[in-house]
C-alpha positions in Angstrom: 21.6 10.8 15.6 20.5 9.5 12.4 17.5 6.9 12.0 20.3 4.4 10.6 22.3 5.0 14.0 19.5 4.5 16.1 18.7 1.2 14.5 22.2 0.0 14.6 21.9 0.8 18.7 18.6 -1.2 18.7 19.8 -3.9 17.0 22.7 -4.1 19.4 20.4 -4.8 22.4 19.4 -7.8 24.2 16.3 -9.8 23.2 14.4 -8.8 26.5 15.7 -5.1 25.9 14.1 -5.3 22.4 11.1 -6.7 23.9 10.7 -3.9 26.3 11.2 -1.2 23.9 8.7 -2.4 21.4 5.9 -2.9 24.1 6.5 0.7 25.3 6.5 1.6 21.6 3.5 -0.1 20.8 1.6 1.3 24.1 2.5 5.0 23.0 1.3 4.3 19.2 -1.5 2.5 20.1 -3.1 5.1 22.2 -3.6 7.0 18.8 -4.8 3.9 16.9 -8.4 2.4 16.2 -7.5 -1.2 17.2 -8.3 -3.9 15.4 -12.0 -5.8 15.3 -13.9 -8.4 13.9 -17.2 -7.9 12.9 -19.7 -10.2 11.5 -20.7 -9.2 7.8 -17.7 -6.9 7.7 -14.9 -8.3 5.1 -16.1 -11.9 6.1 -15.5 -11.3 9.6 -12.0 -11.2 9.1 -9.8 -9.0 11.3 -9.8 -5.1 10.3 -8.6 -2.0 11.4 -11.5 -0.9 13.6 -14.2 1.5 11.9 -13.0 0.6 8.5 -13.0 -2.3 6.1 -9.3 -2.5 5.7 -8.3 -5.8 6.5 -5.1 -6.9 8.3 -4.4 -9.7 6.0 -4.6 -7.2 3.4 -1.8 -4.9 4.8 0.1 -7.7 5.5 0.3 -9.0 1.9 0.8 -5.5 0.8 4.1 -5.6 3.0 5.1 -8.8 1.8 4.8 -7.6 -1.7 7.5 -4.7 -1.0 4.9 -2.0 -0.2 6.2 0.2 2.2 4.3 1.8 5.6 4.5 5.2 4.2 3.0 4.1 0.6 0.2 2.4 2.6 -0.7 5.3 4.6 -0.6 7.3 1.5 -3.0 5.0 -0.1 -5.0 4.6 3.1 -5.1 8.2 4.1 -7.9 7.5 7.1 -5.8 5.0 8.8 -2.6 6.3 11.2 1.1 4.6 11.6 -0.4 3.7 15.1 -3.1 1.8 13.0 -0.4 -0.3 11.2 1.3 -0.9 14.6 -1.7 -2.4 15.7 -2.2 -4.4 12.6 1.4 -5.8 12.7 1.0 -6.8 16.3 -2.1 -8.5 15.4 -0.6 -10.3 12.3 2.6 -11.3 14.7 0.1 -12.7 17.3 -2.3 -14.6 14.7 0.2 -15.9 11.9 -2.0 -19.0 11.2 -5.0 -16.8 10.6 -3.5 -14.0 8.3 -1.7 -16.6 6.4 -5.2 -18.7 5.8 -6.6 -15.3 4.8 -4.1 -14.3 2.3 -4.2 -17.9 0.7 -8.1 -18.0 0.4 -7.7 -14.7 -0.8 -5.3 -15.5 -3.5 -7.1 -19.0 -4.4 -10.5 -16.9 -5.1 -8.7 -14.6 -7.6 
């Protein structure tokens, strides 16, 4: 089965089935990830990939600008796909926080 065929099958599932699959995949991928932390004095206390200074908002903004995950992993070789899954999950759970951080960064530029 190709990725596109798999994606089509996933899209045809009910919302609750999709949610269960996402939760299962997130748990599996997160086991290898570092998690998300907020440390006072590190990146202004913003949410980062644990053990790094890579802010979640930075990854989200890059994604919004069209940068693909494969490129992010190449640009930041010390993070993993699981770290990106954690970042996306955090961003989805805290959209106002991420939007405010992106806006603050753009206003400062």
